[in-house]
C-alpha positions as CSV (number, residue, x, y, z in Angstrom):
1,M,96.4,32.0,176.5
2,R,94.8,31.3,179.8
3,F,93.5,34.3,181.9
4,T,93.9,33.7,185.6
5,I,91.8,36.6,186.7
6,A,88.4,35.4,187.8
7,I,85.7,38.0,187.1
8,A,83.5,37.7,190.1
9,G,82.4,40.9,191.6
10,A,80.6,43.3,186.7
11,V,78.6,44.5,183.4
12,L,79.5,44.2,179.9
13,T,80.9,47.3,178.2
14,A,78.9,47.5,175.0
15,L,77.9,50.0,172.3
16,S,75.0,48.8,170.2
17,L,73.8,45.2,170.4
18,A,71.0,43.2,168.7
19,P,71.6,39.5,169.5
20,A,69.2,36.8,168.3
21,T,67.4,36.4,171.6
22,A,67.4,40.0,172.8
23,T,67.1,43.5,171.6
24,A,69.2,46.4,172.8
25,A,67.8,49.6,174.4
26,P,69.8,52.8,174.2
27,E,71.8,53.8,177.2
28,N,70.1,55.9,179.8
29,P,72.1,59.2,180.1
30,D,70.6,59.9,183.6
31,M,72.1,56.8,185.2
32,S,75.0,57.2,187.6
33,P,77.7,56.2,187.3
34,M,77.9,56.5,183.5
35,I,77.9,53.2,181.7
36,I,81.0,52.5,179.6
37,G,79.6,52.3,176.1
38,G,76.7,50.2,177.2
39,S,73.3,48.8,176.0
40,Y,70.7,47.2,178.1
41,A,69.3,43.8,177.4
42,Q,65.5,43.4,176.8
43,N,63.4,40.3,176.6
44,F,65.9,38.1,178.4
45,P,63.9,36.0,180.9
46,Y,66.7,33.5,181.8
47,A,68.8,35.9,183.8
48,A,69.5,35.5,187.6
49,R,71.4,37.9,189.8
50,L,73.5,36.2,192.5
51,F,73.8,37.7,196.0
52,A,76.2,36.4,198.6
53,N,74.9,37.2,202.1
54,G,72.7,39.9,200.5
55,R,75.5,41.5,198.6
56,E,75.5,41.7,194.8
57,N,78.2,39.3,193.6
58,C,77.8,37.4,190.3
59,S,75.5,36.7,187.3
60,A,73.8,33.4,186.5
61,T,71.0,31.7,184.6
62,K,67.9,29.8,185.6
63,I,67.9,26.4,183.7
64,A,65.1,24.5,185.5
65,P,62.4,25.2,188.1
66,N,64.7,24.5,191.0
67,W,68.2,25.0,189.4
68,I,70.5,27.9,188.6
69,L,73.7,27.6,186.7
70,T,76.7,29.8,187.6
71,A,80.5,29.8,188.0
72,E,82.2,27.7,190.7
73,H,84.3,30.6,191.9
74,C,81.1,32.6,192.5
75,V,80.0,30.2,195.3
76,A,83.4,29.3,196.8
77,S,82.8,30.9,200.1
78,N,80.6,29.8,203.1
79,A,77.8,32.2,202.4
80,T,74.0,32.3,202.0
81,Y,73.3,32.6,198.3
82,T,70.1,34.2,197.0
83,F,69.1,35.0,193.5
84,R,66.7,37.4,191.8
85,A,65.6,35.3,188.8
86,G,63.8,36.4,185.7
87,S,64.2,40.2,186.0
88,L,66.4,42.6,184.1
89,D,66.5,44.9,187.1
90,Q,68.6,43.4,190.0
91,H,66.7,45.6,192.5
92,S,63.1,44.5,191.7
93,G,60.9,42.2,189.8
94,G,61.2,38.5,189.0
95,Q,61.4,36.0,191.9
96,M,63.7,35.9,194.9
97,V,64.9,32.4,195.6
98,T,67.4,30.9,198.0
99,A,70.0,28.2,197.4
100,S,69.5,25.1,199.6
101,Q,72.3,23.2,197.9
102,I,75.4,24.1,195.9
103,I,77.0,21.5,193.6
104,K,80.4,22.3,192.3
105,H,82.0,20.7,189.3
106,S,85.2,18.9,190.2
107,S,87.5,20.3,187.5
108,A,85.7,23.2,185.7
109,D,84.5,26.6,186.8
110,L,80.8,25.5,186.9
111,A,78.3,25.3,189.8
112,L,74.7,24.4,190.1
113,A,72.4,25.9,192.8
114,R,69.3,24.1,193.9
115,V,66.9,26.8,194.9
116,S,63.5,27.3,196.4
117,P,60.7,28.2,195.9
118,A,60.4,26.8,192.4
119,M,60.9,29.3,189.6
120,S,58.6,29.9,186.7
121,G,59.8,29.5,183.1
122,P,61.1,30.1,180.6
123,F,64.5,28.6,181.3
124,S,67.8,29.0,179.5
125,P,68.1,26.6,176.5
126,L,71.5,24.9,176.5
127,V,74.0,24.0,173.8
128,A,74.4,25.2,170.2
129,E,77.1,25.1,167.6
130,V,80.0,27.4,168.2
131,R,82.8,28.0,165.7
132,T,85.9,30.2,165.6
133,G,85.0,33.6,164.2
134,Q,81.4,33.5,165.2
135,T,79.8,36.4,167.0
136,V,78.3,35.5,170.3
137,Q,76.5,37.5,173.1
138,L,77.5,37.9,176.7
139,Y,75.1,38.9,179.4
140,G,75.7,40.3,183.0
141,W,75.3,42.8,185.7
142,G,79.0,43.5,186.1
143,A,81.2,46.5,186.4
144,T,80.7,49.5,184.0
145,C,83.7,51.6,185.0
146,T,87.5,51.4,185.1
147,N,88.4,54.4,187.3
148,Q,87.1,53.1,190.6
149,P,86.5,49.8,192.4
150,E,84.3,47.6,190.3
151,I,81.9,46.9,193.2
152,N,81.0,50.6,193.1
153,C,79.8,50.6,189.6
154,Q,78.0,47.4,188.8
155,S,75.0,47.9,186.6
156,R,71.5,47.9,188.0
157,Y,70.1,46.6,184.7
158,L,71.2,43.6,182.8
159,K,73.6,44.4,179.9
160,V,74.6,42.5,176.7
161,A,77.7,42.7,174.5
162,N,78.8,41.1,171.2
163,T,82.1,39.3,171.2
164,R,83.9,37.1,168.6
165,V,85.0,33.5,169.3
166,T,88.8,33.1,169.0
167,N,89.1,29.5,170.4
168,T,86.6,26.7,171.3
169,N,89.3,24.9,173.3
170,G,90.4,27.6,175.7
171,R,90.8,27.3,179.5
172,D,88.7,28.6,182.3
173,Y,89.7,29.7,185.8
174,R,90.1,26.1,187.0
175,G,91.7,24.7,183.9
176,G,88.5,23.4,182.4
177,V,87.5,23.7,178.7
178,A,86.4,27.2,177.7
179,I,85.2,29.2,174.8
180,S,87.6,32.2,174.4
181,V,86.3,35.4,172.9
182,S,87.6,38.9,172.0
183,R,85.8,42.2,172.2
184,V,83.5,43.4,169.4
185,D,81.6,46.1,171.2
186,G,82.0,44.9,174.8
187,I,83.6,42.4,177.1
188,A,83.0,40.9,180.6
189,A,84.2,42.4,183.8
190,G,84.0,41.8,187.5
191,G,80.4,40.7,188.5
192,D,79.7,39.2,185.1
193,S,81.2,35.9,186.4
194,G,78.7,33.0,186.1
195,G,76.7,34.8,183.5
196,P,75.8,33.3,180.1
197,M,77.3,33.3,176.7
198,F,74.7,32.8,174.0
199,A,75.1,31.6,170.4
200,N,72.1,31.3,168.0
201,G,69.7,31.9,170.9
202,R,71.1,29.2,173.2
203,Q,73.5,29.2,176.1
204,V,76.9,27.8,175.3
205,G,79.1,29.2,178.1
206,V,79.5,30.4,181.7
207,A,81.7,33.5,182.4
208,S,84.9,32.5,184.1
209,T,87.8,34.8,183.4
210,S,88.6,38.1,181.7
211,D,91.3,40.7,181.2
212,R,88.5,43.3,181.6
213,S,89.5,44.9,178.4
214,T,89.5,42.8,175.2
215,R,89.4,39.0,176.1
216,S,87.3,36.6,178.1
217,N,87.0,32.9,178.7
218,Y,83.6,31.2,179.3
219,T,83.4,27.6,180.5
220,S,82.0,25.6,177.7
221,V,78.5,24.2,178.3
222,N,78.9,22.5,174.9
223,H,81.7,20.3,176.2
224,G,80.2,16.8,176.4
225,P,81.2,15.9,180.0
226,Y,80.0,19.2,181.4
227,R,76.7,18.9,179.5
228,T,76.3,15.4,181.0
229,W,77.1,16.7,184.5
230,I,74.4,19.4,184.3
231,R,71.9,16.9,183.0
232,Q,72.7,14.4,185.8
233,H,72.1,16.9,188.6
234,A,69.5,19.3,187.1
235,G,67.7,16.9,184.8
236,V,68.0,19.3,181.8
């Protein structure tokens, strides 16, 4: 089934998470609004928060000193795109960089942003084996509520959720090849768009669509032509 709702504009609703490349911290009961379920990622240096004209918008990953990977629908407007890279807190830390060029894939929900100044490492490692039934991790700053507009309740801190792969030949927002997942203890919502899916410590997908309840589709970085496209432009 193809979900046609792009998820720009979210965090992952999770309970207790311990993926291979990150550990989960307990939810902070003092945060407002309350996180739905929710665990915060730790030790995840690849993350980048995307801002459009200064407004929090999507999630992303830094993949090379001057390149960030995100979803095409996150950079579809004529805006100035900036990123806070390498911080778990979207309000502080890491590096602030600005996109000087946006490269959009012609048929998949993928985009690359050339940014400056150069970012320091480490950078998100790409591609790993993914199979149906496998548990994979989703990361993002997206919505944490269901009872108000999602923009009002995006998480300040990066979150992580476990999901289970249901299809490695699904479809993303633009009809591209995607990895489809179902909720284990969380799922993507608005604002998680462009954020990564990780399997065995490596990025395998980019958040594209979700029903904001139980199912999501992530554009497959594993798909050969998409991997080639990333390498051709970003050199990694």
